[in-house]
C-alpha positions in Angstrom: 0.2 -0.1 -0.3 1.5 3.5 -0.7 1.5 6.2 1.7 -1.2 8.3 0.5 -3.3 4.9 0.7 -2.3 3.8 4.3 -3.0 7.3 5.5 -6.5 7.7 4.1 -7.0 4.2 5.8 -5.3 5.7 9.1 -7.4 8.8 9.1 -10.7 6.7 8.2 -9.9 4.6 11.3 -9.0 7.8 13.5 -12.2 9.8 11.8 -14.2 6.5 13.2 -13.1 6.7 16.9 -13.7 10.2 16.9 -16.9 10.3 15.8 -17.9 8.7 19.6 -16.5 11.6 21.5 -18.4 14.5 22.3 -16.7 16.4 19.3 -18.1 13.8 16.9 -17.0 14.8 13.4 -14.4 17.6 14.2 -10.9 16.8 14.6 -9.5 19.6 16.4 -10.9 19.7 20.5 -9.9 20.7 23.8 -8.1 17.6 25.8 -9.6 17.6 29.3 -7.7 16.7 32.1 -8.3 13.6 33.6 -6.6 12.6 36.5 -3.7 15.7 36.2 -6.3 18.5 36.3 -5.0 20.0 33.1 -6.0 21.0 30.0 -4.4 20.6 26.4 -5.2 22.6 23.1 -4.3 21.1 19.9 -5.6 19.0 17.0 -5.3 15.5 15.6 -4.2 14.9 12.4 -3.0 12.6 9.6 0.2 12.8 9.1 1.6 13.3 5.2 3.9 10.1 6.0 4.5 7.0 8.5 5.9 8.6 11.4 9.3 7.5 13.0 9.7 5.2 10.7 7.1 2.6 11.6 5.8 0.1 9.9 1.9 -0.1 8.5 0.9 -2.0 11.4 2.4 -0.3 14.1 1.2 3.1 12.6 -2.3 2.1 12.5 -1.9 0.5 16.4 -0.5 4.1 17.3 -3.0 6.0 15.7 -5.7 3.5 17.8 -3.9 4.7 21.2 -4.0 8.2 20.3 -7.1 8.4 18.8 -8.3 6.6 22.0 -6.6 9.1 24.5 -8.3 12.4 22.8 -11.8 10.4 22.9 -10.9 10.0 26.3 -9.8 13.2 27.0 -6.7 12.3 28.6 -3.6 14.8 28.4 -1.4 14.9 25.8 1.4 13.4 28.0 -0.5 10.7 28.7 -0.5 9.6 24.8 3.1 9.6 24.8 3.4 7.5 28.1 0.9 5.0 26.5 2.8 4.5 23.1 6.2 4.2 25.1 4.7 1.3 27.1 3.4 -0.1 23.7 6.9 0.2 22.1 8.4 -1.6 24.9 5.7 -4.2 25.5 5.0 -5.1 21.9 7.0 -2.7 19.5 3.5 -1.6 18.4 2.5 -4.9 17.3 -0.7 -6.9 18.5 0.7 -10.0 19.5 -1.8 -12.9 20.4 -0.2 -15.7 22.6 3.2 -16.6 21.7 3.1 -20.2 22.8 6.7 -21.4 24.9 7.9 -17.4 24.2 4.7 -16.0 25.6 5.2 -14.3 29.1 2.5 -15.8 31.2 -0.8 -15.2 29.7 0.7 -11.6 28.4 -1.5 -10.5 25.2 -1.9 -7.6 23.2 -0.3 -4.2 22.7 0.4 -3.6 26.2 0.8 -7.4 27.0 -2.1 -7.2 29.4 -3.0 -10.8 31.3 -6.3 -11.8 31.9 -5.2 -13.6 34.8 -4.3 -10.1 36.1 -7.9 -8.8 35.8 -7.0 -6.9 32.4 -10.0 -8.2 30.9 -10.9 -11.5 28.3 -8.2 -12.4 25.6 -10.8 -11.5 23.1 -11.2 -8.0 24.9 -7.4 -7.1 25.1 -7.0 -8.1 21.7 -8.8 -5.4 20.8 -6.7 -2.5 20.8 -9.2 0.0 21.5 -10.0 -1.2 24.4 -6.6 -2.4 26.0 -5.6 1.3 25.0 -8.8 2.3 27.2 -7.6 0.3 29.8 -4.1 1.3 30.1 -5.3 5.2 30.0 -7.7 4.1 32.8 -5.6 2.6 35.3 -2.9 5.6 34.5 -5.3 8.4 35.6 -5.7 6.7 38.7 -2.1 7.0 39.4 -1.5 10.1 41.9 0.1 13.2 39.7 0.9 10.7 37.0 1.9 14.0 34.6 4.4 14.7 36.7 6.5 11.4 36.9 9.2 10.4 34.8 7.7 8.6 32.0 9.1 5.1 33.2 7.9 5.7 37.0 4.5 6.3 35.2 4.2 3.5 32.9 5.7 1.2 35.9 3.0 2.1 37.9 0.6 0.9 35.5 2.2 -2.1 34.4 4.2 -3.3 36.8 7.0 -4.7 35.0 9.9 -6.9 35.8 11.9 -4.5 33.8 10.7 -1.0 35.3 13.5 1.3 33.4 12.9 -0.3 30.1 10.4 2.4 29.1 12.0 5.5 29.6 14.5 4.6 26.1 11.3 4.9 24.4 10.1 8.3 25.3 12.1 10.4 22.4 10.7 8.3 19.7 7.1 7.9 21.7 7.0 11.8 21.8 8.2 11.9 17.8 5.3 9.5 17.0 2.6 11.3 19.4 3.8 14.9 17.5 3.4 13.4 14.1 -0.3 13.5 14.9 -0.3 17.1 16.5 0.7 18.5 13.3 4.4 18.7 14.5 4.2 20.4 17.8 2.8 19.2 21.2 0.5 20.8 22.9 1.3 22.3 26.3 -1.0 21.5 29.1 -2.1 23.7 31.8 -3.1 23.9 35.2 -0.6 22.1 36.1 1.6 23.7 33.0 3.3 20.3 32.0 3.9 19.8 28.7 3.3 16.4 26.8 7.3 15.8 27.2 6.9 16.1 31.1 8.8 19.3 31.4 7.6 22.9 32.8 9.0 26.4 33.3 11.3 26.4 36.4 10.2 30.0 37.3 7.3 32.3 35.9 8.9 34.9 33.5 11.0 35.1 30.4 14.6 35.0 30.0 16.9 38.1 30.0 20.6 37.8 29.8 21.1 35.2 27.1 23.1 32.1 26.4 26.6 33.0 25.8 26.3 36.5 24.3 28.8 38.8 23.0 29.6 40.4 26.3 29.2 37.4 28.8 30.9 34.5 26.5 31.4 32.1 29.7 27.4 32.7 30.4 26.7 28.8 30.2 22.8 29.8 31.1 19.9 32.3 31.0 18.7 34.2 33.8 15.0 34.6 34.8 14.2 37.7 36.8 11.8 36.9 39.3 11.1 38.3 43.1 13.0 37.2 46.0 11.5 34.1 47.3 9.6 33.0 44.3 9.1 29.1 43.9 11.9 27.3 41.8 10.3 23.9 40.4 12.1 21.4 38.8 12.0 21.7 34.8 11.2 18.1 34.3 11.2 14.6 36.4 14.4 13.0 37.7 17.2 12.4 40.5 18.8 15.5 42.7 22.7 15.2 41.1 23.9 18.0 43.3 23.5 20.4 46.1 26.0 22.9 47.1 27.0 26.2 48.2 29.6 27.9 45.5 31.7 30.8 45.8 34.6 32.0 44.0 35.7 28.7 42.8 34.9 26.8 46.2 32.4 24.5 46.9 30.8 23.2 50.5 28.7 20.5 50.8 25.1 21.8 53.2 26.1 21.1 56.8 23.5 22.5 58.6 25.5 25.2 59.8 25.7 28.4 58.3 27.2 28.5 55.2 29.1 31.2 52.7 26.1 31.3 50.1 23.2 32.1 53.4 24.0 36.3 52.3 23.5 38.1 49.4 26.5 37.8 46.7 27.4 40.7 44.0 28.6 40.9 40.6 32.4 39.6 40.3 31.9 37.6 43.5 32.0 34.6 41.3 29.9 31.1 41.7 26.8 29.9 41.7 25.9 30.4 45.4 23.0 27.9 46.2 22.4 25.8 43.6 21.1 22.4 42.6 21.2 19.7 40.0 19.0 17.0 38.8 19.7 14.5 36.3 16.8 13.6 33.6 16.1 10.8 31.1 19.1 11.0 28.6 21.8 12.3 31.1 20.1 15.7 30.3 21.2 18.0 33.4 19.1 21.3 34.4 20.9 23.5 36.7 19.4 26.2 39.1 21.7 28.7 40.8 21.7 32.1 43.2 19.0 30.4 45.5 18.2 32.6 48.7 19.0 29.6 51.1 19.9 26.1 51.0 17.9 24.2 48.4 15.0 22.0 49.8 16.0 18.8 48.4 18.9 16.5 48.7 21.2 14.3 46.2 20.1 11.6 45.5 16.5 12.1 45.8 13.7 11.4 42.9 11.8 14.9 41.9 8.8 15.0 39.5 8.3 18.0 37.1 7.1 20.9 38.8 7.9 20.1 42.3 10.0 22.8 44.7 13.1 22.6 45.1 13.9 26.0 46.0 13.3 29.7 46.1 15.1 32.8 43.8 17.7 34.5 45.7 20.8 36.7 45.1 23.5 34.3 45.9 27.2 33.9 44.6 27.8 36.4 41.5 24.5 37.9 41.1 23.2 41.5 41.1 19.8 41.0 42.2 17.4 38.2 42.8 16.9 35.7 39.5 17.3 32.4 38.9 20.1 31.6 36.5 19.0 28.4 34.5 21.3 25.4 32.6 20.7 22.8 30.6 23.8 20.2 29.6 23.4 17.5 27.3 25.5 14.8 29.3 26.4 14.0 33.0 28.3 15.5 34.7 27.3 18.9 33.6 30.3 20.7 32.5 30.6 23.9 30.3 31.4 21.6 27.2 28.1 20.0 27.4 25.9 23.3 28.3 23.4 24.1 25.6 21.2 27.4 25.3 17.9 26.4 27.6 15.6 28.4 25.7 15.3 26.5 22.2 15.9 23.4 24.2 12.7 24.1 26.4 11.3 25.2 23.5 11.7 21.6 22.0 10.0 20.1 25.0 7.1 21.9 24.5 7.8 24.6 27.1 7.8 28.2 26.0 7.2 30.6 23.0 
C-alpha cells in the first residue's frame, strides 16, 4: 500500500473513533485533564508520512492509541506514556499468544494479562479496549503527569524491567507529535508539557546564553522576586546540592554557610544551587538560591516539584534564577546548551 493510501486508511480509523467523542465529526478539540487537572489545546491530524519509521501495522496501532486518548480526553502527556509503553511491551504489534515464547498469559499491544484482571483475551486483543484500559489505570496514578515517564508506565504495568520504558520516550514523543501537526500541545493547570517539562519559574529569559559580552554565561537569567518558588523543570534524580563561591564549593552541613548572604557581581560562583539528572543524561542546573535548596542528593523529584527559592547568592546583582541545561552528565561547560530552544523543543515557552 502506498503512503497516501495508507494514511487514508489510518485517517478513516482515527475519524471513526473520534465520531464517538463529544466532538463528533470535528478533528480539533480541547483535551481535558483527567487525573492531572490540566487541559491541552491541540488537534489530531493525519501525518503525511508514516511517523518515526514505523511499519503500516505499527502506525495503525499508534493511531488507535492516540485516538483513544483524545476520545477519553487524556492530556497529551498520557498519549506519549501509552505509546512508549506499547513500544516496549510489543513494538506496537498486536501480539496474540506466542506459545513457548509467551510471558505468562500476556497479550496485545500492552501485554496485558487476563489473569491479572485486564479483561478477557478477546477484549485485550482489541487495540481500542487495550488502550482504554491502560489509560484508565494511568489516570488513577496520583500525579501521573509529573512523574518521569518510566515511573508512570511502571505504576500501571508492574514490569520486571521498570527502567526499560525510558528508552522509548524520544520516539514516542515523535510519534505523538506526528498526530498533532508536528508540535505537542502544552498542558496548563499544572503547566506540564506533553514531554514532561515545565518552566522552573514564571517569566522570560533576560541575560542570554553565551552572549558577546558574556561568552562564558552557560545559561539564561530569569528575573523573579526574591523567595519565588523554583520548581524542577522535569522529573529526575537530584545529582548535586552545593554552596559555590569564587571557585570553592561546600556541601550543606546544617551550619551557617557563605551562600546564606546575598552576593554581588564579581564575587564568582552559583551561590546555593542544585542539579537534577533527567532521562538521557540531561542535567538542569538552578543557581543563586536564597538559601539551601529544599532537596537532597539522590532524591527523586517530579516535574514542577518545589526545589528551592529565588535569591541572589553568589555572582549576582539581584534576585533571579540562573538556569542551565546540559546534554550530558556530569554537567560541564562543554556540554551546556542554550536552555531557550531546548525548552521550546520540550513544549515549554513561546
